[in-house]
N, C-alpha and C positions, 0 to 999 in steps of 0.2 A: 564416432566423435560428436560432442554435443555442439549443436550450432551456437553462434554468438547469440542468437535471440534467446534460446533456452538459457543459457548462461545468465544474461540479463535478467530474465525472470527469477532465477534461483537468487541472485544477489539482491532483487528488490524485496522478495520474501523475507531474506536473512535480515535485511536492513530494518524491515517493517517490524520484525520480531524484536530485535534489539532495541529499537526507538521505543517500543511499549515497555520493555524491560527497564530503559533509561528513565521514563517518565515516571513509572512506578516506584523506581529507586529514589527519584528526586522528591516525590510527594511524600513518601515515607521520610525522608530526611527533614522535610519541612515540618511534617508532624511531630517528629521527635524533638527539633528545636522548638517548637511551640509549646510541648510538653514541659520541657527544660526551663522555657522562659516564665510559663505559668507558675512555678513553684520557686522562682529566685527569692520571693519574700516569705518562704515557709519557715524560716527560723523563728525562735520564740524567746519572749523576756516574760518570765513567770515568778511566782513565789514558790521556790523549791521545797520549802517546808510543808506546804500543803498540796502541791501539784496544782495548784490553781493559776489562773491568769492574775498578772499584777493587779492589784486593788489600788486605784489612784489615791493620792493623799488630797483630802479635801481642804480648799481654803475658802476663807470668807470672801464673797463677793463683794461685800460692803468695803474691804480694805483694797481689793484690786481695781474697783471701779473708781477709787480715789487716788491711788499712787502704785508705783511698782512695788512689789513684795518679794523680800528674800525668804527663800524655803530651804531649810537645811534637814538631814536626816531623811530625805524622799527616797534614797536608795539604801538598802541595809544588806547585811550579809547573807539574808535569805533569798534574795533575788538573783536569780541565774538567768544567763543567756545560753541558748542552746541551738546551735546552727544544724541545718539538716539538709543543705543543698552544695555542699562543697564537693566538686568533681572529685571522683576517686575516693571520697570519703575523709580525706584529710588534706591539711595545706601546712607547708613549711615556710618558716618566715612571715607570719601574717603582718598586715596590716589592717588594723581594726579603728573604726572613727565611732564615736559616740555624740549625738547630736541632738538638738531640740528644734522644733518648728517655731516656738514663741521664746523670746526671752534670751538669756545668757547663762553659761555655766562657768563659775570661778572655782580653782583648784586653790584650796587652803595649805597650811603649812604641812598638814599630815600628808599631803599627796594623794595620788590615785595611780590604781595598776589594773590590768586584767590578770585575773588569778584562776588558779584551778582548784578543785576541791581539797588537795592537799596543801594548800597554801603556796605553791610554786607561782612565780611571775611568769605569764605567757606572753604579755605584751606590756611594755614599759611606756608610760606617758611621755609623749614629745613635746606637744605644743596645744594651745588653742583656749587656755584660761582668758575669761573675759570676752570670749565669742560665742557663738552658737554652736561650735563643734570642738570636740577633743580628738586628737590623733595619738593612737598607741602602735607600737611595733614591737616585733620579737624576732631577731634574725636567727636565732638558734632554736626556736622553739616550734611547736605544731599545735594546729587546732584540728580538732575532729569532729564528724557529725555526732548528733547525739550524746554529746558530752556537756555537763554543766560548766559554765565558767562565770565568775563572779566580778563585779567592780569593787574593789576594796582599796585600803591604802597603799602607799608605795610598797609597804613592805609585806603586804597580804596577811596580816595577822589582826586587821581591825577594819571597821567601816570606812568606806571613801569619805575624805574630807572635801565635799562638794556643797557648793552653794547655787541654788537654781534662782535666777531673777526673773520672776513673772513680771511682764510689762503690763502696764496700765490698760485696763480695758479687755484683757484676755479673758477666754472662757475656759483654756485648757492648756496643757503642755504634753505634747507627745514626744518620747524619746524613740530616736532610730538608732540601730547598732548595725553597722555594715563590715563585713570581713571581706578582705581582697588582697591584692599583691600589687606591688611596685608603688612607685613615686605617685602616678596618676590613680592608683588604687582601682584596678579592674574588679568590680563587685562580683563576689561568688554567693554570698548569702545576707539576706537583710531580715531584722526582725524589728517590730515596732510594738509599742505599748503606750497608753496613755497615763502619765505618771502623777500628772496634777489635774484635778478637777476644780473649777471655781464655782461655788455653789453658795446661794443665799443662806446667811446664818440666821437671819430673823424673819418670821413670818407671822401673822395674825390671822384670827377668825372670830367671827362672832359667837360668843358662847351661850349667851341668853339674850332673848329679844324683849323689848318693851311689850307688854301684852295685856295691860289691865283693860277692863270694860267700863265705859262712863255710865253711871247708875241713873236708871229712871227715877228712884225714890229720892234723889238729892237734887232735882231739877237739872241732872246732866253736868253738875259742877263739881261732883266728886266720883270716885271710882265704887264699884260694887263691895269692896272690903272696907268702907267708910273712909278711906285714906285719900290724902291728896298727893301721894307720891308714888312714882313706878320706878323701876330701875333694870337696866340690862349691863350685859359685861361683854368685854373683848378679850380674848386669850392671846398673849404674846409668848410666842415659842421661839426658844434660841436652840438651834441644832447643835449637836456635838460634832465638831470639826477638828482636823489635825493643826490648822491654823486659825484661830478665833480672832474676832474683833479685839477682844481685850488682851490677846498677846501682842499685839502691834500699836494699839490705839495710844495717843499722846494723852488721852483723857478717857476715862469710862463714863463721865457724866452725860447723860442722854435725856431728852425731852420726849415723852410719848404723847403725841398730839393728836386728838380726836376732834373732828368736826361733825357735828350733830345736826342733821337738816330734816326737821320736820316739814310736812306739806302746809301746816298751818301753825303760826306762831301764837296765835290768841288763846289766852288763859294760861299759858305757860309762865310762871313766876320767876324761876330760875333753874340752873342745872349745877350740879357738881361731879367730879371724878376723883375716885379714891384708887391709890396704887397697891392697895393690899397691905399697908403698914400701917401702923398705929400713928394718928396724926398726918396722914397722908391724904387728907382732904383737900382739894383744889377746886375754887369756884371758877365755872365756865364764863368766858365772856360772851355776852348776849348781843348780838347784831339784829338788823332787821329781819333776817329769815335763816339764822343759824346760831348755834352755840359753839364756840371755839374752847376746847377743854384741854389744858396742859398738865401733864402730871410727871414727875420727875422718875427717872428710871437710871439703874446703874447698868452698864453693859455686861458686867460680869455676873449679874444676879441671877441669869437663867431664865426660865418660864416664869411669867407674872400674869395674873389676871387683874385687870382694870375694870372698876364698875362705874358706870354713868348713872347718877340720880337725877331724874327729871320732876320737879315739884310744880303743881299747878296753884292757882291763886284760891280755889274754893269758892270763889264769889263770881266768877265768870262761866257762863253755859259754854261747855266744850264741844267743839265738832270732832267728828271722826277724823283720824288722820293717820298718815304713815310716816315712817322715819327712815333715813338712811345714814351711814357714817363713812367717812373717810379716816383713814388712820396713817399716821407719818411718823417716822423716826427721826428727830433731829440730834445729830452728834455734835458735841462740844468739839472734839478732835477734828482737826482739819484735814487728818489722812485717813479719815473714814468718810465714805459717802453717804448722805442722808437717805433715806430709804421711803418710799411710798408703799404700804402694806394693804390699804383697802381703798377701793373707789366705788362710792354709791353702794356699798353693801347693805342689804336688807337688815334694817334693825327693829322691826316690829311694826305694830299699829295699835292704836286706840280705837275701839268700836263700841258702839253703844249696846247696852244689854238687850237683847231682844233682834227684833228684825226692824231694819231701817227701810221706810218706803220714801223715795224721793218724788215729790210731785213739783215738777218743774214749772208749772203754770197754774195759777189759780186766778180766775176772772170773777170780780164782784162789781156790779154797778145797778143799784136798785133801781135808778132813774130810767135805764134802758132795759131792764129784765134781764141783765146778765148774772148769771149764777153758775157756779161750779157745785158739782155733786159727785161725791168720792163714797163708794159702797165697798165695805170690806165684810168679809166672811172668814170664819175660823172653823177648823173641825178639832182644835184642842179642847177637851172637856175637863182638864185639870182645874181645880178650885181656884188658884191664884194666877191662872193664865190669862192672855188676851187684854191685858191693859193697854190702853192707848193714851200717848201724850204726843203733842205736837211741839215742833221746834220752828217758828215763823219767822221769817227774814223781814224786818221792819224797813220802813222807808229810810232810815238813818244808817242802816247798814248793822244794826245790833240785832241781838237774838232774842226773841221772846218764848218762855215754855208755857204751854197751857195743857192741863189734864182734861182728858175728852172723854173719860169714862172708861167702859170695857165692854168687849164683844161677848155677847152671849153665843155659845157654841152653836153653829147650825143657823142663826138668825142674821139677817143684814143689818150692818151697823152703817148708819149714813152721816157724813160729815160734810156740811156746806161750806163753800167759800165765806158766807156771811158770818158763820159760827167762827171761823178762824179770824177773820176781821174784828170781830166784838171783843175776841180775847186780847188782841193787841191793843185795841183802843182802852180796854179795861186796864192794861199796864202803862197807860198813858203815853202810848207811841201810836203811830199811823202806818198804814199801808196804801198804796195807790189801787187803782182798780185791776190791776195785775201784779201778782206777787209769787213768791216760791214758799214751800215748806216741807218739813221732813216729819214723817209720822212714824213714831216708834212703838210698836207692838211686842208685849211680852210673850211670844212664842216664836218657834221655829219658823223659817220661811216656808218650808214644806206643808205647814198647817192653813196658810193663808190663800185667799182669793180675793181679788181686788178689780175694781173697774172704777173709771172716772171719765167725766164728760163736762163740757162748759155749753150751757143753752143760752142762746140770745135770740133776738129776732130773726136772725139769718138761718138759725138752726141749730143743730147740735155738733158739736165737735169733740172727738175723743182726745183725752189726755193720757199719755203713757206713764204708767206706774213702774217705777224702776227699784231694784233692791241692789245692794253692793254686789252680790255674786251671781246675779241672774236677773229672771223677770217674772214677776209673779203671773201665776196662771189667771187670766181674765175670762 
């Protein structure tokens, strides 16, 4: 006979094995539960006509940013809900809810129901109009996995009579369909899809920049094409949406407003804007540092190109400068939000024809022997290259232009501070013992070599020569 001690050992071994089996079973059950849970939202809401995911209806952000917007015909007869995680494959007497994460759903006189592909009612509408959720039930019907169901009118022979209210400021609306049982609706399958996407209708881009070159031949008062005008353009684009501004706006009257900002206003006489139509020229308002240009636009007109013309006096010396623009849509309708389209967008430059050499300090004082020497050389051998002109800043802030001759390729060309001061005096103006100038040479920067210094009783001091896009090799 077995001793009590041996029986206890056997029981312990049996208990240990059973315990392991029980732990394994428990873990397996937990894993199965996790698997089921991870697929609870595996149902789908798609476009069954093309077997693709639902394509959201696009609504103009300009409308939604101003006020709530009502959208109809969001769901049609090609959109289907297909459950896939109902236990045992089907469910008798389903309760189905249709809800949105933003806004409300309104049921119209045509009603709404959940229907199958043969236009039979699967779940009848019970409640929820004017809220974020509609509830349906079918006490004698069955919902099955991998079968298409549709949201239609109450008789299942036409589209659902639903209106979706998109709240002010919303960016999208997501529809959620849940299938379950009971008054508390134990959820067995869930499907989601973004049904409304709020996107901008209007956008703008710089289509053509200001780009004329200020000409040496006209003392830097005109452009190289002998004109005194330059123009650039901005393209306004209107996207194709399901609900556009013109569909809801109380008025389509709109102002397309452009603020043109040059880095230097000197020498610009005026500016105008054209909206692409005959007689559509509008004078821009000139302020101390910018032009404000307003053109009319109809919100239903679609894409439009606006051209901004900038005219110089033809009598003032022009400096190099750059331009930026802001663009803004000002809607007359109170239920449309005004929109900033561009902010400080690059709108081009005016540059001198040739290479501009900036000399920041020129010292001249015959009494003390102070003098500036600028030495330039060029490797450009073309017959009409290497002409040199100066734009000198006089003591009163005005600019004086002077023809300095031309550089012979390979030979040093020396300009002194006294040479430049004499040109200013010949124009009836003055400079102090320290002033600045710009030298323009009719060749590419890559052809030029330059050096400058100031000599006085204390010795020689280097003066840096700078160009717009780099530094001359010294």
